N, C-alpha and C positions, 0 to 999 in steps of 0.2 A: 458258465464262463463265457464272457462276451467275446465277439470276434476280435476286438481290439486287444484284449488280454491274450487271446490265442496267438495273435500276430506277434506280440511282444515276446511271448514265450518261445515261439518258433525262431524269432530273430535272435534271441539270446542263445538258444541251443545250436544255431547254425554257425556260430562264430567261435573261433578260438580266442579266449580272453587271456589276460596276463596270468602268469603261473600262480601268483598270489591269489588272484580272484578264483581261478579254477580250483586250486587246492582248498580254499576256504569252503567253496560250495560242495565239493566232493566229500570233504571231511564231515561237514554238517549232515549231508544226505546219508552218508554211510553210517554216521552215528545214530541218526534217526532210524535207519534200517535195522541196525543191530538192537536198538532199544525196543522197537516194535516187534522184532523177531523174538526177543526175550519175553515180551509181555504176552504175545499171542501164544500161550501155552495151552494146548488142548488137554482133554482128559487122558490120563495115562493109559487106562484100560482101552479106550477107543483107539489111541495111537498104536498100542500093541496089536489090537485086532486088525487095523489097517496094514501093519507090517506083515502079519501072517497071511493076509490076503495077497500081498505081493509075493510072498514065498510060494503060496499055492499056485499063483499064476506063472511064476518062473519055473516051478517044477513041472507044470503041465506043458510048458513049451520047451523044456529041456535046457534052460539057461541058468538054473540055480547052481552057481559055482562058487558062491561067496565063501563057504566053509572050506572048500578045497584050496581056494586061493590063499586063505589065511594059513592053512596048514603048510602049504608050499613055501610061504614067506618065512615061517618059523624054521623051516629046514635049513635055511642059510643063516649062519651065525651073524648077528648084528644087523641083518636086513630089516627086520621088523622094527627095530629101534630107529633106523634111518627113515623108514616110511612114516613112523609116528611123528618124528621131528618135522618131516616134510609136510605132514598134514597141518601142523600148527603154524608153520612159517611161510610156505610157498604161496598159499592162497592169496595173501595180501601183498607179500614182498614182491613177487613176480608181477602181479597186476600193477602195482605202483611204478615199478621200474619201466614197464612197457608204456604206461601212460605218460611218464616223464619223457621217454624217448620220442613218442609220437608228438608231444607238445613242442619239443625242441627241433626234431629232425623232419617230421612229417606234419606240419601245421594244418594243411588242408584236410588231412584225414582225421585229425584229432576230434573234431566235433561229432562225427558219426560214431566213432568208437566210444567216446565218453557218454554219449546219449544212449548207446546200446547198453552199457553197464547200468545206467540209471533206470532205464525201462525194465531191464531184466530183473533188477533187484525189486522193483515195485511189483512186478508180476509174481515173483517168488513169494512175496508176503501173502498174496492172495492164496497161493497154493498151501502155505503153512496154516492159514486160517480155515480153508475149506476142507483140507484133507490132512490133518495132523497125523504124522507117521513116526513111529519109533525107529531108530537105526537098528541094524542087525545086532549090535552088541547089547541092546536093551530089549530084544524081542524074545528072549528065552528059547533060542533055537541052537544053542551050542557054540555061538560065536563070541569070543572074548573081547573085552575093551583093552586095546593095546596102547592107547594114548594116555589114559588116566593112570597115575602112579607117581610116586616120588613127590615132587613139588607141584604137580599139575593134576587137578581132578575136575573133569568136566561135569561131574554130577553133584558137586557140593561146593559150598563156599562162595566167594565173590564171583568166580567165573560162572557158576551156575545161575547167579542172579540175572545175568544178561545173556545167558546161553539157553536157547530153547532145545531141549533134548529130543523134542518131537517135531523137529523141522527138517526131516530127511527128504521130503518130496516138495519141490525138486532139489536136486543137488547143484548148488551154485558153485561148489568147487569145480565141477565139470563145466558148468555154464561159463564161468569166468575163464577157465582154461581154454575153452573153444574160442572165445573172443580174443584172447591173447594169441592163440595159434593162428587165427585168421589174420590178425594184424601183422604178425611176423612173416607169414607166407605172402601176404599181399604187398606189404610195404618194405620188407627186408630186401636188401640188394645183394648181400653176401650169402653164399651157399650155406655157411655155418649157421647164420641167423635163421634161414628157412628150415634147415634141418632141425634146429631146436624147436621151431614152431610145429613141425610135423610130429615130433616125438613127445611134446609136452602133454597133450591130452591123454595118450595111452599111459604115460607115467602117472598122471593124476588119477586116472581110473584105477590103476594098481594101488595107489596110496589109499584112496577112500574105501575100496573094497577090502583090501587086506587088513586094514586097521579096524574093520567092523563098523564103519560109520555110514556106509550107503550100500543099497542094493543096486544091481545093474539097472533095474527099472527107474530108480531115482536118477541115475545118470542120464537115461533116455529122456526123462521129463525135463532135466536141466537143459539138454540140447534143444528140445522143443521150445522151451521158454526163450532161450537165446535167439532161436530162429525168428520167433514172433517179434522180439525186441529189436532185432536187427532190421526187420522190415519196417517197423515204426520209426526207427532212427533214420533210415534212408528217406522216408517221407518228410521228416522234420528237418534234417540237416543236409541232405544231398543238394538242394537247390543252391545254397550259398557256397558249398564246396565246389560245385560245378562252375559257378561264376568266378570264383577265385582261380580255378584251374584255367579257365579260358582267358582271364586277364593276364595271367603269368605266361601262358603258352598259347598265343594267338593262332598258331598253326593247327590247333585242335578244333577250331571253329569249322562248321560245315560251310560249303561255298555259299556266299551271299549272306552269311550270318553276321549281323552287326555287333560290334563290341558292346558289352553290357557292364554297367557298374556293379561291383560286388557289394556296395553299401554307400550310405551317405558320405559324401566327401572323399570317396575312394577308399573308405575303410575296408580292410580285408584284402586289398590288392597287394600288399606287401611293399617292401622298399623299392623294388624295381618298377612295379606298376605306378606307384606315386611319382617316382622320378620321371617316367615317360609322360605322365599326365602333365606334370609341371613344365616339361620341355614343350609340349604341344601348346600349352597356354601362352608361354613366352613367344612362340612363333606367331600365334594368332595376333597377340598384342603388337608385335613388331610390324606385321602386315598392315594392321589398322592405322598405326602411327605413320607408316610410309605413305599410305593412301591419303591421309589427312594433310600431310605436308604439301603434296602436289595437286591437291584438289583446286 
């Protein structure tokens, strides 16, 4: 990839575009992600072997609690059904709501968060290809599938054609939940919003483990993937976000730091920044006209 192409890509990722453009790109990328995730299906025997390797590692470190968590959830009437519904719906619904909120309410932060999601999804595909792993419910270790049943079956039919049952490592339910939580904690102004951000990842962890869809080590892998993706997103999107912030809030500049444009023609400055630039141009034009009259 040429330096010019790299520059264009970084420029695009560093800016919040219109909601229509962002939605189109995100939908296409997520569709390709799910399609590739469904295509990259490893050997079932190998996936089960990898799953049992995780079980052995967890038992050796004393953190194999998946079976006990599922038993505990079954002890509360209706809880396992609630967790199963949450597994199917929260992953995408909450993520979309938070992205829409950032796009509308926190435009300077949106590029970093969106880019983190994109990079994390790409890294996760590599994990599914390199280390295909069966979820606990398909590993033959006594953990049941609480999600499949009734009108939904993750293991057959149309759903299974795009669903990779051996894509347990990393857990992007946990990965996405951590990005959502970080966004709410960093950019939320109300205590209730931040509280939701703090509680969301533990809730998702309970959901994915109690329903038999992920091991604890899957969750840890998801957290690592998101950490790497966030670092990459900061490198790609942070410069423009900083420029926008300095243009809108000049008091954040260090002493002696000159104002910088956030983009060609003031793009990315926001309504207030463009208005201030227009006023400055009119003032300069007036001064030149005054000097020409009395020359």
